N, C-alpha and C positions, 0 to 999 in steps of 0.2 A: 861746252864740248859737244860736238855732234856725235850721234850714236849710230854707227853703221848698222843697217838692218840685219846683217848676217852675224852680229855678235851673239855669242852663246849666253846661256842663263848666268853662269858664274861671272862672266865679264860684265853683264848688265847690272848684276847685284852690286858689283864693286864701284862702277862708274856712274850709274844713273843719278842725276840730281846734283852731282858734285862739280867742282871746278867752275862755279858760276861767277861771272865777271863782277868785279867790285871796283870802286874808284881807285885808280892807281895800280892795282894788281889783282890777280885772280887767286883766291885762296884755294889750296889743294883740297881741303875739306870744308863743308859748309859750317860757318861759325854758329855759335850758340847765341841766338838773338833773344835777349831777355826783355826787350821793350814791350810794354803793354799797349802803348799808343804809337801812332805814326804821323809824321808831318808831311803836308803837301804844299806846293808853291802858292796855291791860292784855294779859295773855297770851292770854286768850280771843279778843280781837280779832285778835291775831297769828295764832292758830290758824285763825280763820275766813278770814283773808286767804290763808293757805296752801291751805286746803280749797277755797275758792271759785275760786281761780285768777284772781281779779279785782283783788286788791290788789297793791301793790308791796312786796316783801320783800327782794329781793337783785338786784343789777344784772344778773346773768345770766338772771334770770327776767322782767325787764321794767324799763322806765324811762319816765317821763312824756314826755320829749322824743322818744324813739324812738317811743312810742305815737302821738304826733301825726302823725309821718311815716307810720306804718302805717295810721292812720285815713284819711288823705287818699289813699293808694294804694288802699285798699279801695274808697273811693268812686269813684276814677278808673276802676277796672277792674270795678266793679259785682260785687264778690265778697263772700264771707262773712267774710273777715278776711285780714290780711296779717301776715307776719313779716319783719323786716328783718335783714340779715346784713352782715358786714364787707366782703364783696366779691361781685361777680356770680358768680364761680366757687363760692363757699361757698353762695350761694343756689341755684344749679343742682344742686349736690351734694345739698343737703337736699331739694329738690323731687323729685329722682329717688328718694331714699330714701322720702319720704312717699308718692309714687305707687305704689311697690312694696310698701307695707305692706298686707297683706290686712285686710279688715274684722275687727275683734275681736282682731287680733294686736298685739303691742307691739314686734316687731322686723321689719326688712325681710326678706322672703323673695322676692326678685325672681327670677322664673323665666326672665326674658329681657328684653332691651331692644332695640327696633327704632328706629333713629335715621336721620334724614335724612343722605344721603350727603355733602352739602356744608355740614356744620356748621362753625362757627368752630373754628379749629385747637386751641385749648385745651380746648374742649368734647369734641372728638374724642379728645384725649389723656386726658381724665378718664375717658371710657368705656373706652378701651383699657387705661390704666395702673392704674386703680383698680377699676372694676367687673369688667372681664374678668379681672383678676388675682385677684379673689375668686370665680372660677368662675361668674360671671354671663355667660350667652351674650349677646354683643353683635353685632347684625347691622346693616349699613348698607344703605340702599336709596334709590332715587330716588323720593321721596314725591310728586313732581310727575307721576309716571307712575301713574295709578290702577290699572292692571292689575298692574304690578310691586309696588305697595304691597299690594294685596289678596292677591297670591300670597305675599309675604313675611310678612304678618300671619298667614295661615293656616298657613304652613310653620313659622314660629318659635314660634307661640303666645305671643308676647311679652306680658308684663304691663304694660310701660311703653313708650310711643312718645314720642320726643323730636324736636322740630323747631324751626326758627326761622321766624317769620311772614314775614320777608324774610331770606334767607340772607346770611351774611357769608363771603366777599366778592363772590360772583357774583350776588347780588340776585335769586335765584329767589323766587317767591311761592307759598306753600303754600295750598291750599284747606282752611283750618282747619275749616270747618263739615263738609265731606264727610269729612275724615279723622277728626274727632271721632265722627261717626255710625258709621263703620266700627270704630273703637276700642271703642266702647261695645257694639256688637253682638258683638264678640269677647271682651268682658270685660277689655279693657285700659284703662289711663288715659293721657290725653294731657297731656304737658308742653310748653308753648309758650314759647319764648324770644321775648319781644316787645320786646327792646331796640331794634331798628331801627324798629319802627312806633310805639312808645309808645302810651299810651291815646288819644292824639289821632287817630291813624290807624285803630286797630283795638283792640277789646276782646275778646280771644279767649275769655274765660269766657262771654260772651253767645252765642258761636258753638258752645259745647259743650265747650271745653277744660276740663280739671280743675284745672290749675295754670298760672299765667302767671308767668314769671320776667323780671326786669329787672336788667341790670347798671346800677344807678343811678348809677354813675360816669360814664356816658355822658350821654344827653339829659336824664335826670331832674335830675341836678346841673347839667349844662350849662356848667360853667366850668372843668373840669379841676382843681378844687381839693379834691375829696373822693372817697374810694373807698367804695363800698357796693353792696349788692344787696338785692333784695326779692322775695318770692314772695307772690302773692295766690291764695287758695284759693277754689274754687267751693262747697265744702261745709264744714260744721263738723267732720266727721270728718278731712278732710285738714288743716284748720287745726290741730286738736289734734295731729296727727302732726308737723306743721312745728314747732309750739311745743316739743314733746318733743325733737326733734332739735336745735333751737336751744340748749336748755338743756344737753343732754348733750354736744354737740360743741363748744359754747362760742364759735362764730364770730359773736359778737353785734356789732351796730352800736353805736358809741359815741355819747354825747349830742351832742358837738360836730359829728360827721359828720351826725347826724340833723337838727340845726338847719340845716346848710348845704343838705341835700337838701330839706328842707321849704321853705326859701327858694327853691331852684332850681325846684321844681315849680310855683311860683306863676306863673312866666313861660313854662312849658313850651309852652302853646298858641301864644303869640305867637312864640316862637323857632322852633317846628317849622313853622309856616306860612310864615315867611320863608325858612327853610332849604329847605323843599320847593320853594318858588318859585324860589330860586336854583339848586337842583340841576336842576330841569327845564330851565332856560336853559343851564346848563353842559353837560348831556348832549346837548342839541340842537347846541350849538356844537362839542363834541368829535366828534360824529358826522360833521361836515363837514370835519374836519382830515385832510390827507393823511398825517400822521405817525401816525395812530391806525388800528389794524387793526379793532378792534371795541369797541363801547360797551355796557356792561351797565347798564340802567336801566329799571325797570318802566313808566316813563312814555312810553317810545318805542314806537311802533306795532309795530315789528318784534320787541319783546321777547316771548318765547314765552308768558308769562302776562299780557300787557298787558290783555286783556279782563277776566280774573279780578281783576287789581289794581284796575282801574277800578271794578269792582263792589264789591270788599271794602274798599277804603281810602278811600272817600268823596271821590274826585277828587284826592287827594294821593298821591304815589308815593314818599315818603321823601326823605331828604336825603343819601343815599349814592349815589355814582356810581363805577363801576369801568370800567376800559378797558385794552385791550392795546395797547402800543406796537408799531408795525410793525417796528421794530428791537427785538427782544425780548432783546437781550443785557444782561448785568448792567452793562456799561459805559454803555449807553444809558440804562438805568434810573437809574443814579447821576448821570449828566450831567443828566438831567431834574430830579431832586430838588435837586441842588446849585445849579442855576440859579435856583430859585424864591426870590423875595424876600418875597412876601406870604403864600403858602401855607406852613403850618408843618409840618415833617417830624416829627410826633409820633405815637407808636404807640398812638393811641387814636382815639375818634370821639365825635361828639355835642357838641363844643365850639362856642362862638360863633365861634371862629376856623375857617377852612377848614384842614383837616389832610390831609396826604398820607402814605400808608403803602404799603410794598412787602410783600405777603404772604409772599414767599419768604424774606425776612430777618426777619420779625416775627411776625405772627399765625399763619402756617402753617410757621414755621421747623422745628418739631419733627416735622413729617410728612416721610416719605421722598419722594424725587422721584416714585416710583411712586404713592404715596398722593395726592400733589398732582395728578398726571396723571389718576388715576381720578376725581378731583373736578373736573376741568376747569380747574385753576388753573395757568396757564402761567407761564413764567419772566418774561414781559414784562408781567405784570398790575400795574396801579397802582390803588390804592383811595383815593378822595377822600371825606372827610366835609365836606360843603359847609357853610360858616358863614353868618353874617348880614351880611357885608361888602357893599359895593356890588358887584353882580354884574359890572359892567364892569371893576372892578379885579381881580376873580378871573380873568376871562377873559384880561386882559392879562398877568397873571403866568403863567397856564398856557401862553399862547403863547410866552412867553420860555422856559419849560421845554421845550416841544416843539421849538423851534428848536435848543436846545442838544442835545437827545437825537438830533436828526437830523444834527448836525454830525459830521464825521469826527473820530475820536479823534486828538488832537495827537500 
């Protein structure tokens, strides 16, 4: 099916890559291709498939079902192409390797990585435990402080800069366009983790980022029934590097997972808008509760990057809300979570259900207390991934939890 150039985002997410012709009939949705190998009419045709990099020859080199997912994500992010991976962490790993590959080289030679100080805990661990262990200089900086970022970029001469469009879990908002300009002026490449914004709120490649990463397990899939990741590249050179690392490292996405992600992305726009609407109401309500010390949400006027978020995110502010309990003890945190009936205590985000997570025992558990303190993650921090339920029911359940957290320990 041809795609008119004036189709809107939601229409493209639904139709891109689908209705591909097949012998005898055209399937409405892309089938799940489970074949590992593919046959050609003769050896010359097989040789051409290998040489052109366009045919299917082996599952690690490509799969038609996976290609459909990659195609729709390319369109969603307005990139040159996408490569899908078996998880978000595998996608981030490959993205950093690709960003650190100099032009014309075939192996990563990363002279340094400059990363946002408040990255997701596992991303921080990846930089510390893998890249730093390979003698790559890794520096963390407050990328929301332009002066500090400029100084760090000049001092470190980093080849790769890594940030989250909205950070997890403190929900700071990065000025992707300004940071991209600084990176390119310094000869660095910018990798943006866009998991929390999704292409519905922001398309980092259009702002100058070189690679955008998604943990597709989260909002892209949307139903906590599939694990996957994807990287979309702004240029053909970076796309070729991603494809090379995908084949060599082998962290490929399977066809069953690809079909679930392709199905999930069709309702991404509908889900995100409802979740952002609910999150805005939840954040306003939490901000008025006496049991809550502080609320982190870009949609609140007192958020330090509220004006930037309003300009960059199209009037939506994301579906994540974090807050500090006034009683920040572990006992109070556990009472809060254990009292909830509707909100699900699951260590993920982006689901249709509202989820609650405690960073000190989940996403940032592997960080030392000092590292958490440096990143502003207190012991009383609660992270909510707001779902699509009736918002009145979400608020009622949160009130139940806050009352339990405030109660004296029996």
